[in-house]
PAGULUM-916853 format. One line per field, with one value per residue (C-alpha): residue in three letters; residue number from 0; y negated, z negated, x. Coordinates in Angstrom, 1 decimal. Last residue first. Layout:
! PAGULUM-916853
aa: c(ALA;...) .
i: c(NUM;...) .
y: c(Y;...) .
z: c(Z;...) .
x: c(X;...) .
END
This chain:
! PAGULUM-916853
aa: c(UNK;UNK;UNK;UNK;UNK;UNK;UNK;UNK;UNK;UNK;UNK;UNK;UNK;UNK;UNK;UNK;UNK;UNK;UNK;UNK;UNK;UNK;UNK;UNK;UNK;UNK;UNK;UNK;UNK;UNK;UNK;UNK;UNK;UNK;UNK;UNK;UNK;UNK;UNK;UNK;UNK;UNK;UNK;UNK;UNK;UNK;UNK;UNK;UNK;UNK;UNK;UNK;UNK;UNK;UNK;UNK;UNK;UNK;UNK;UNK;UNK;UNK;UNK;UNK;UNK;UNK;UNK;UNK;UNK;UNK;UNK;UNK;UNK;UNK;UNK;UNK;UNK;UNK;UNK;UNK;UNK;UNK;UNK;UNK;UNK;UNK;UNK;UNK;UNK;UNK;UNK;UNK;UNK;UNK;UNK;UNK;UNK;UNK;UNK;UNK;UNK;UNK;UNK;UNK;UNK;UNK;UNK;UNK;UNK;UNK;UNK;UNK;UNK;UNK;UNK;UNK;UNK;UNK;UNK) .
i: c(118;117;116;115;114;113;112;111;110;109;108;107;106;105;104;103;102;101;100;99;98;97;96;95;94;93;92;91;90;89;88;87;86;85;84;83;82;81;80;79;78;77;76;75;74;73;72;71;70;69;68;67;66;65;64;63;62;61;60;59;58;57;56;55;54;53;52;51;50;49;48;47;46;45;44;43;42;41;40;39;38;37;36;35;34;33;32;31;30;29;28;27;26;25;24;23;22;21;20;19;18;17;16;15;14;13;12;11;10;9;8;7;6;5;4;3;2;1;0) .
y: c(54.6;51.9;48.2;47.4;43.7;43.0;39.5;37.4;35.4;32.1;29.9;26.3;24.7;21.2;19.0;16.4;12.9;11.1;13.6;16.5;19.0;22.5;24.7;28.4;31.3;34.7;37.8;41.2;43.3;45.5;43.6;46.3;48.6;46.3;43.9;42.9;40.0;37.9;34.7;32.9;30.3;27.1;25.2;21.7;21.1;17.8;18.9;22.0;24.2;26.6;29.3;31.6;35.0;37.2;34.9;34.3;36.8;38.2;34.8;33.3;30.5;26.7;24.5;20.7;19.8;16.4;17.8;20.3;23.9;26.9;30.4;33.8;32.8;35.6;37.2;39.5;43.2;46.4;46.6;43.9;40.3;37.7;34.0;31.8;28.1;24.7;21.6;18.5;14.7;13.9;14.6;17.5;17.1;20.0;22.5;24.7;27.3;30.2;32.4;35.5;37.0;40.4;42.0;45.5;46.8;49.2;50.1;47.7;48.0;44.9;41.2;38.4;35.8;33.5;31.0;28.2;25.9;22.7;20.8) .
z: c(-232.6;-230.0;-229.5;-226.5;-225.9;-222.8;-222.4;-219.3;-217.2;-218.4;-216.5;-215.3;-214.5;-212.9;-213.5;-211.1;-210.7;-213.9;-214.8;-217.2;-217.5;-218.3;-220.0;-220.0;-221.9;-220.5;-222.4;-220.7;-222.2;-225.2;-227.3;-226.8;-228.9;-231.9;-233.7;-237.2;-236.9;-234.0;-234.4;-231.1;-230.8;-228.8;-228.2;-226.8;-229.5;-230.8;-230.0;-232.2;-231.5;-233.2;-232.1;-234.6;-233.8;-236.0;-237.1;-233.5;-231.2;-229.3;-229.3;-227.2;-229.1;-228.8;-230.7;-231.1;-232.2;-230.6;-227.8;-227.1;-228.2;-226.3;-227.1;-225.4;-222.0;-219.5;-216.6;-214.7;-215.5;-214.1;-216.7;-219.3;-218.5;-221.2;-221.6;-224.1;-224.4;-224.1;-223.2;-222.0;-222.1;-223.5;-220.1;-219.8;-217.1;-218.0;-220.8;-222.3;-225.1;-225.8;-228.8;-229.4;-232.9;-233.8;-236.5;-237.2;-237.6;-234.7;-234.3;-232.6;-229.4;-227.9;-227.5;-228.4;-226.2;-223.6;-221.3;-219.5;-217.1;-216.0;-212.8) .
x: c(-120.2;-120.8;-120.9;-118.7;-117.7;-115.7;-114.4;-114.9;-112.5;-113.7;-116.1;-116.3;-119.6;-119.9;-122.9;-124.3;-125.7;-124.6;-121.9;-122.1;-119.2;-120.4;-117.9;-118.8;-117.3;-118.3;-119.2;-119.1;-121.8;-122.7;-125.1;-127.7;-125.5;-126.2;-123.9;-124.8;-122.4;-121.1;-119.0;-118.8;-116.1;-115.5;-112.4;-111.7;-109.0;-110.4;-114.0;-113.7;-116.7;-119.1;-121.5;-123.1;-124.5;-126.7;-129.6;-130.7;-129.1;-132.1;-133.9;-131.1;-129.5;-129.2;-126.9;-126.6;-123.1;-122.6;-120.5;-123.3;-123.4;-124.7;-125.6;-126.3;-127.5;-127.9;-126.0;-128.2;-128.4;-127.0;-124.2;-124.7;-123.8;-123.2;-123.2;-121.4;-121.4;-119.8;-121.8;-120.1;-120.2;-116.8;-115.2;-112.8;-110.2;-107.8;-108.0;-110.6;-110.1;-112.4;-112.8;-114.8;-115.4;-116.6;-118.6;-120.0;-123.5;-123.0;-119.3;-116.9;-114.9;-113.2;-113.7;-111.4;-109.8;-111.1;-109.4;-111.1;-109.3;-110.9;-110.2) .
END
């Protein structure tokens, strides 16, 4: 089992910055991908950014150049630094840890962190 705990989130004005953090514990294999997803009201959950255990990153087009994902493999943590926030970034952000096995993958999710971008 893997436990995923998030911190951060809150209310920020347009153009502002915010940082989300996530810590994973438990049976974490070295082959894993950590990432952030978000779900806005009335919309489906969507990928924001992911980072593999070797540091390869992937971003949604809507956040490229504004969000930066990073991780600390020794501590099993992942962070999302968000700048130049827009009202459309308002959503519940979920941390995801994907454990990769030969024949399957297992997904573990954090509890969600609400980010509101509003003046």
